[in-house]
C-alpha positions as CSV (number, residue, x, y, z in Angstrom):
1,M,49.7,37.9,28.9
2,E,51.4,36.8,25.6
3,H,54.8,38.3,26.3
4,M,56.9,39.8,29.1
5,T,59.7,42.3,29.0
6,I,62.9,41.9,30.9
7,D,61.8,44.7,33.3
8,E,58.4,43.1,33.9
9,L,60.1,39.8,34.6
10,Y,62.5,41.5,37.0
11,D,59.6,43.2,38.8
12,K,57.7,39.9,39.1
13,L,60.7,38.3,40.6
14,K,61.0,41.2,43.0
15,G,64.5,42.0,41.7
16,K,66.0,38.7,42.9
17,P,69.3,38.0,41.2
18,Y,68.8,34.3,41.9
19,V,65.5,32.5,42.0
20,E,64.3,29.0,42.8
21,W,63.0,27.0,39.8
22,T,59.7,26.6,41.7
23,D,59.4,30.5,41.6
24,L,59.8,30.4,37.9
25,V,57.3,27.7,37.4
26,R,54.7,29.5,39.5
27,L,55.4,32.8,37.6
28,I,54.9,31.0,34.2
29,E,51.7,29.4,35.4
30,D,50.3,32.6,36.8
31,E,51.2,34.9,33.9
32,F,50.4,32.6,31.0
33,Q,47.4,30.8,32.6
34,I,48.9,27.3,32.0
35,S,49.7,24.4,34.1
36,L,53.1,22.9,34.2
37,V,54.3,19.5,35.3
38,V,57.8,19.3,36.5
39,E,59.5,15.9,36.7
40,E,61.7,15.2,39.6
41,S,65.4,14.6,39.3
42,P,66.6,11.1,39.7
43,A,66.9,9.9,43.3
44,E,70.3,9.9,44.9
45,E,70.1,6.1,45.1
46,D,69.6,5.9,41.3
47,V,72.6,8.1,40.6
48,E,74.8,6.0,43.0
49,A,73.6,2.8,41.4
50,I,74.5,4.0,37.9
51,A,77.8,5.4,39.1
52,N,78.7,2.1,40.7
53,D,77.8,0.0,37.6
54,P,81.0,-1.1,36.0
55,D,79.3,-1.6,32.6
56,V,77.9,1.9,32.6
57,L,81.3,3.3,33.6
58,R,83.0,1.4,30.8
59,Q,80.4,2.7,28.2
60,I,81.0,6.3,29.5
61,R,84.8,5.8,29.1
62,M,84.4,4.4,25.6
63,S,82.2,7.4,24.6
64,Q,84.8,9.8,25.9
65,Q,87.5,8.0,24.0
66,D,85.4,8.1,20.8
67,R,84.9,11.8,21.2
68,E,88.6,12.4,21.8
69,N,89.6,10.3,18.8
70,G,87.1,11.8,16.4
71,R,85.0,8.6,16.1
72,I,81.7,10.4,16.7
73,Y,79.5,10.8,13.6
74,T,77.3,13.8,12.8
75,Q,73.8,12.9,11.7
76,E,74.8,13.3,8.0
77,A,78.1,11.4,8.4
78,G,76.3,8.6,10.2
79,L,73.7,8.3,7.5
80,E,76.4,8.3,4.8
81,Y,78.2,5.6,6.7
82,L,75.1,3.4,7.0
83,Q,74.2,3.9,3.3
84,N,77.8,2.8,2.3
85,R,77.5,-0.2,4.5
86,I,74.2,-1.2,3.0
87,Q,75.4,-0.7,-0.5
88,G,78.5,-2.7,0.3
89,S,76.5,-5.6,1.6
90,E,74.2,-5.6,-1.4
91,R,77.1,-5.8,-3.8
92,G,78.5,-8.8,-2.2
């Protein structure tokens, strides 16, 4: 099958308003004859370790402040900034 209508999808999921991600993966594999690899979410211990790392928390706070104060560059603005810095250092 190359495509599926909303009605076909609804029928395949037996009209469930909520589905588990594993059901969706199985449906995609069955209908499109492909094999998917789903990576696991980080372990709870990893999340706790990151959340308790003062350096990571400081970096997150700094990023939030940068966004709030408009110090986040778009890709184009960042490129322009770097080009200006390079030209300035070449001049002297």
